[in-house]
N, C-alpha and C positions, 0 to 999 in steps of 0.2 A: 086405729085404722088411719088418722091422718100422718101418724109417724111413720106407718109402713110407707104410705105414697112418698114421705121425706125422704126415706132412706132409700126407696128406688130410685128417685130422681137424683138423689147424690149418687149413686152408683151409676146410672146410664150416663152421667155427664163425666164421671171418671173414666168411664169404658170409653166413651168417646175422644176424651183427653189421650188416653194412652193410645187409641186408633190413629188418631190424627199423627202423635208424636212416634207412633212406630212406623207410620209410614212415610214420613219423613226421614227418620232414621235408617229405613230399609229393612225395618226388623220382618216384615212378611208384607206380601203382595209385589206386584213389578216394581222393581226399583226403577225412579226416573231421576237419574243425577247426572254428573258430568262426565261426560266419556273421555277417558284417559288411557295413555300407554305407560307400561311401567319396564322396570328392567332392574335387575337383581344386582346389587352392589357386589363387587368381585375385584380379586387381587391382578394389577396389571402392571405392564412397564411402561411407563410413561417419560416421552422424550419433550423436554421443552426445545423449541426451535427458535431461530430468526431466519427468516425468507429474505435472500437478497438478489438483485440482478445484478450482473457484470460480465465481463469478456475473458476472453483467453487469452494468456500471454505465455510467452517463454520465461522460466523464470532466471534465464540468463540469457542477456541480449546485448549484442555491440551495434551502435550505428557508427560506421566507418567514414570520416570525412577527411579529405587530403588537406596537408599542410600548406602546401604549395599551389598556384594557379596555374592554369595551363589546359592544353588540348589533351584529350584521352587518346592515347597511341596502340594501348594495349588494354585488351578485357579479357581475361583468362578465366573467368568463369561465369555462371548464370543464373538465373533465380533458379531455386530447387535443388541448386548441386550441392553435394558435400564438399567441405574442405577441411584438409588439415593445418593445425598451428604451425605457421612460417611458410605456407604456399604464397607464391607469387600470384596477386587476383588482379592487378591494375597497374598499368604504366601512364605517367603523363609526360608529354614531351620533353626531353631534359636540354634542347638545344640552348635555349636562352641561359639555363643553369651551367652548363658547361662554359659559355662564354663568360659570366660573371665569375667564375674560377679562375680563369686566365687573366681578366682584368684584377682579381684580388693577388693572384701569385705576382704580378708586375708590381703591385703597390708594395707588396712584402720586400721584392728586391730592392726597390728604390729606397724603402726604409731603411734597409740593411746598408745601402751604399752611403746613404746620408749620416748614420751612425757611426761608420768608419769614418767619415770626413770629420765628423765633429770629435770624434775620439782623437784623430791626430791632431786637430787643432789645440784639444785640450793638453796633448803631450808638449806642444810647443809652447803652450802657456804656463804649464809647469814649470818647463826649463829655465824661461826668460823670469818667472819667479824665483827659481831659485837663484839666478845670477843676481837679480837685484838686490834681495835678501843678504847675500853675502857683502854685497857692495854696501849695502846701508848698514850692516852691521860693522864693516872695516871702518867707513867713513865716520860713524858715530863714536868711535874710540879716539880717532886722530882729533875730532872736533873736541873732545873733553880734554885733551892734553893741547888744545888751543894750536894745533899744529896746521888745520885748515880753517879757512873762513866760514862763516855762518852758511853765506849764500850756496858753497860747493856741499855743504851739507844737506842745506835743504833741497836742493836739485835731487841729491841721492834720495832722499826719503820720498820725495814726490813720485819717483821712479818706482820706488820699492812699492808705494802704496796703490799706483797705478796697474803694475805687474800682476799684485795681489787681487785686484778686482776683476781684470782679465782671466787670471786663473780659476777664480769661483765663477765666473759668468760661463766659463767653457764647461765647469762641472755640470752645471746646470743644464748647457746646451746637449750635454751628454745625456742626463737623466731625460730631458723631453725627448730627444732621439730614440731613447729606449721606449717610452711609452708609446711614440708613434709606433714603432715595430710591433709592439705588443696589439695595437690597434689593429694594425693591418693583417696580423698573424690570426687574430680573433674575426676579421671580415672572411679571410681565406677559410678558415674553420665553418664558419656559418655557410659560404658559398659551398663547401662539400656535402653539409649535412642537408642543404636544401637540393644538392643534386642526388642525394640517396633519399630522399623524401619522395622523389619522382617515380620511385617505385613502391607498391605498398603491398604489405604482406600481411597475412591472415594471422590477427592477434589469439585466436584461438580456434578450436576445432568447433565444426559444427555445420549447419544446413544454412544457405545463403537464403533467407527468407524476403527476402526485399533488395532488389536492384534498381535503384532510381537514374540512372545515367545510361547511355549507350557509347559506342565507339566514336569516337569524332567530337565529341560534345567539350566545350570549356568548361571548366570547373573554378570556383572561386576557393581559394586556400582559408584556413584559420586565420590566418593574419588580418583576414579582411572580415569582420563580425563572427558570425558562427560557421562559415564555410558551407560547401555544397556535401551533403548527406548522398554518401555514394553507394555503399553496400550495407546491408545491416545483415549480422551472421546471427543466429539462434540456436541454442541447445535445445532442438523439439523433443529430447528424451525426458526433460524435466520441466513439465508444464504447470502452470498455475493460473486459478480464477482470481481475477481482481473484480471485488463486487461493492456497490455502493450499500453501507449499514447506516440508517438513522440514527439520528442523535440519541433515540429513545432505545436502541437496541445495542449501541457500540459499548456503553457500559456493562452490557451482559455478556459479550463477547469477549474472549481470551484466548491469548496464543495456547495452541495445543488443543482447543476445541475439535473435536471431529466434525465432518460435513458429509453432505450426500449432494452430489453434483449432478444436475441435467444439462447435458449440452446439447442445443437444438440440432445439429446435424447428425446426433445418434437418440432419437426420441426413445427407444426401447431399452437403454441401457443407463445405468446407474453407476455412478463413479464415486469412489471414495476419495476424502482430502482430508487434510490438517491446517488449521489456520496457524500460518507462519509469521505472520506480522500484521499489524493492524494501525494505522495512521491515528496521530495525535493533533493533525490539523486538518481542519474541514475540506471536503473537494469542492473547488469552486467551479469546477467544470463537470459537475455530476448530472448523469444520464437520467435520474429519476424525475425531479421537479425543482424548480426554483425555490419553492414554497418550504423545503424541507432542508435542514442542514444535514450532511451526507457525510460519511467518512470511508475512505477506502480500506478494505480488508483484503489481504492476500491469502489465498487457501491455495496450497501444494499438493497437486493429484499425488496419489498414490501410484508411483511407478510400477511396483510389481503386479497390481493389480492391473493396470493397463497393458503390460507386458503378456499376461497369462489371458487376456481376454479374446478367444478366438472369432467371436461376432465384430470384431472391429475391421476383419478382412485383413489381406495379406500385406497393404501397403504397410512400409516401415515405420512411416509418422503419419499416423490417423487424425493427428490435430493440426489445425493452423492457427497462427497467431491472428486475432480478431475475431474468433466464432463466438457466437453468442451463446451465454451461459446462465444459469441459476444455481443457487445454494441455499440447501438448508443446513445451517449450523446448529448442531447441538449443544446448547448452553447450559443444561441442566439435564439431569435425567434422575427418575426413582424406580427402582427395579421390586416389582412383588409388591406393591404397594395398593391398600384399597382406594377403589376409585368408582366414581359413576360417570355417567353422559354429562358434558360439560353443560348442557342446557338445562339440569336438573336443578342447581344453584341458581339462585336467585337472593333477593334482598327483602326486607320488611322493617320496619319502623319499630324501636324498642318500645316496649310497653312503658317504662318511665321515662323515658326521655326521646320525645319524637324527631329531635334534632340528629338524631344516631341512627344507623341501622344494623342489622345482624345479618348476617349470611345464613339462610334457610335452605331444607329441603323439605319437600311433602312426600310422605310415605301412603302407601295403601295399605290400611288395615281393615280387611274384609271388604266393605263399601262404605269406607270412612276415609278421610284425608287426615292425615295427623303432621303437624308441623315440627320440625326440629331445627334447633340452632346447630351449625356445624363450624369447624375450623379446616380449612382449606390450604392445600399446598400447592405445587407447580401443576402446570396443564397443558395438554398438547392441543392439537385440532379437535379433538372428539373427547376426551375424557378429562377429568380433573381429581387429583389427588385429596382425599378425606382424611383429616390426622384425626378427627373427634366427632361424634355425633351420629355416624352410622355405624351399624356392623355389617359383617360378611352375610350375606345372602338376604339383606334388607330390599322390600321391593319399593324402588323410588321411582315416584312419577315423572317421565320424561317428556310428556308431549300432552295437549300441544302446547307451543313454546309461550304463547300470548296469554293462555290460562295460567301457566306456573307464573309467569313475570306479574301479572296485574290482579286477578281477580280471583283464584282459588284461596280459600282459609281453610283454618283449622276446623274439623268436624263438618266440612261439606259433604254432599252425599256424593260417591264417585261410582262410575261404573268402568272396570277394565274392559279395552277393547284392544286389539291388533293395532299396532301403529301403521299398518299399512291402511287399514279401513279408515283411521283419521286422514293420511293423506289423501285418500280417495274422494272422502267427504269436503277437502278443501280445494280439490281439482274441479270439483263440481260447483 
């Protein structure tokens, strides 16, 4: 009889233990576990992007300055106008430069006259030298035959040497006069060039995107420091966005990467572009922050996509240099890869080495959480590529984030609910 009671007691204890364990594991009764939202792993296209802010520029832009100083007496264009290469666009008062040409011409004439004079003197010196040379040769022969005295021979030699020196000096004077004439002619040529520079012609075809001067203003030529910028001509058919990319992202960005561009003036339109250039020196005038080193990346807008976009309106050139823009540069992409929401992936300490961590996700297996170590690839703003550890269709826990990141463990009891329900609870 006592044995029967013992067996009964053991049986009751086992049943109670099973009841507690089953309740905890959710085998029966109402499950009271962690409320989570799940999403099935699926194949997606993932585009890794670098976002950057910047400004719109013309890909080809020329700043025109005057090479000479003076008053503007002719302004033959205006801001927004189209000019063709070779068109006269601006004139500077030429009066002073015409006067300088007259002065330079007079100097040339004077140097020509001076050269003619020294050449005539040189001919005289050559003739005198020839006479003295013959006389010296004759008297040298007579002296050697003791026909003339040494005094007469010495006098002839002295005249010969003097005439030779005069001839050489006159030849040098001719060279000097020739150099002076060349210098005067160079001054005359420069004066002519300065006069021609009083008329400024368009170096390229394009739109006058900036006019910095008005009729009657005085300008400083490039001979004095950098000179005054007069007009800026831009090719508004070819535009680019210059954006600041941080030092962390510049290594990911490559020439030829495609980009999606937002221009603040056209908030409802997405423009396409291609990275055409990236800087190798940091931008000291970064518009983002002084605490981050940035590099300028140039993104050329797709000209074909712009010209065929009817939503830009009827204006011939819808863009203006200086417009604010932002760009998503696509630095990497994976097409048709297995992916899960980015918040599903978290880290946990390795069991054998607490100083290291594994990337993990948690699955919903009926009403139980299952931990799985995964290997990830690239990611975008919403999804991350899973290279191993997850199969297509696996229900991965994606919310709440705090639970995934810190508290949930393998074998925890969970209750699947709609993500909207979790969000509503969070708002309350």
